[in-house]
Each structure stands twice: as C-alpha cells, then as structure tokens.
C-alpha positions in Angstrom: 92.7 119.4 99.1 95.8 120.0 101.1 96.0 123.1 103.1 99.1 125.3 103.5 99.8 126.5 107.0 101.8 129.8 106.9 103.3 128.8 110.3 104.7 125.3 109.8 105.1 122.9 112.6 108.3 123.5 114.6 109.4 119.9 113.9 109.1 117.3 111.2 110.1 113.7 110.8 112.1 112.0 108.1 114.0 108.7 107.7 117.7 108.8 107.4 119.6 105.9 105.8 122.5 105.0 108.1 125.2 102.8 106.5 126.5 99.9 108.6 129.9 98.5 107.7 129.6 94.9 106.5 125.8 94.9 106.9 122.7 96.4 105.3 121.9 100.0 105.8 119.2 100.9 108.4 116.6 103.6 108.1 116.3 105.6 111.3 113.5 108.2 111.8 114.7 111.5 113.1 112.8 114.5 114.4 114.1 117.6 112.7 113.8 121.3 113.6 112.0 123.4 111.1 113.9 126.6 109.9 112.7 129.6 108.0 114.6 130.6 104.9 116.6 133.3 106.8 117.3 130.8 109.6 118.4 128.2 107.0 120.7 130.8 105.3 122.4 131.5 108.7 122.7 127.8 109.4 124.3 127.1 106.1 126.8 129.9 106.6 127.7 128.5 110.0 128.3 124.9 108.9 132.0 125.4 108.2 132.6 126.4 111.9 130.6 123.4 113.3 131.7 119.9 114.1 129.7 117.1 112.5 128.2 116.3 115.9 127.2 119.9 116.4 125.6 119.9 113.0 123.4 117.0 114.0 122.5 118.7 117.3 121.6 121.8 115.3 119.2 120.1 112.9 117.7 117.3 115.0 115.9 117.0 118.3 115.0 113.3 118.4 115.3 109.9 116.9 113.6 106.5 117.0 116.6 104.7 118.6 116.4 103.0 121.9 119.1 105.3 123.3 118.0 108.8 124.1 118.8 111.7 121.8 121.5 113.7 123.6 124.9 115.1 122.9 126.7 112.1 124.3 124.8 109.6 122.1 125.1 111.8 119.0 128.9 111.7 119.5 128.7 108.0 120.0 126.7 107.6 116.7 129.2 109.8 114.9 132.2 107.7 116.2 130.5 104.4 115.5 129.0 105.2 112.0 131.3 107.8 110.4 128.9 108.6 107.5 125.9 109.1 109.8 126.3 112.9 110.6 126.6 113.8 106.9 123.6 111.6 106.0 121.6 113.2 108.8 122.5 116.8 107.7 121.9 116.0 104.0 118.5 114.5 104.7 117.5 117.5 106.7 118.6 119.9 103.9 116.9 117.8 101.3 113.6 117.6 103.2 113.5 121.4 103.7 114.3 122.0 100.1 111.7 119.5 99.0 109.1 121.2 101.2 109.9 124.5 99.7 109.7 123.2 96.2 106.2 121.7 96.9 105.0 124.9 98.4 
C-alpha cells in the first residue's frame, strides 16, 4: 500500500515533450520544484509579470540535457524552441494538479 508523506519531497521529475520544427518531438526529463497550495497560488498570480524564461527558472531546477541547467541555457532553449517554455510550465502545473487529485 502506498504511503502518503505529509511533507512531500522538495523536487519531483516529469518528462516534457519539446517540439522540434521539422522533426519528431523529444521528451526531456525535468526536475521540478514542489510548491504548497499557497505557494502555487502566489506563483500563478505572478505569472503575468514573468518572462517565459523566468517561469521556467521558477518551476524547474534541472534537466536531463547535456548542457547544464542555468539561466543562460534556459534562455537559449526558449530562443531555439519557442514552444518549450509553455510546455515546461504546463507540464509542471499538470503534474502538481495530478498529484493533488491523487491525494
């Protein structure tokens, strides 16, 4: 039987589908930051004031890419694959909501 921990892990992993123009999409595993309900409410309220790159930096803290996860490379990803930031953010929100629905 699965056990529920009242203090979830501070991070979780999920795969994000990154679309590549003219090629198949690629699934990239990201390490996401866990947020409580109150923290998530504050985050959602702040989204309108954040750039897409800042949204990615706010929700993720790592990825399985060869290049290190840092601000410069997040900006490069956003410039190279324009749908990636929204896909990352949407996967993050979906995973948190899914976790809440299961609990």
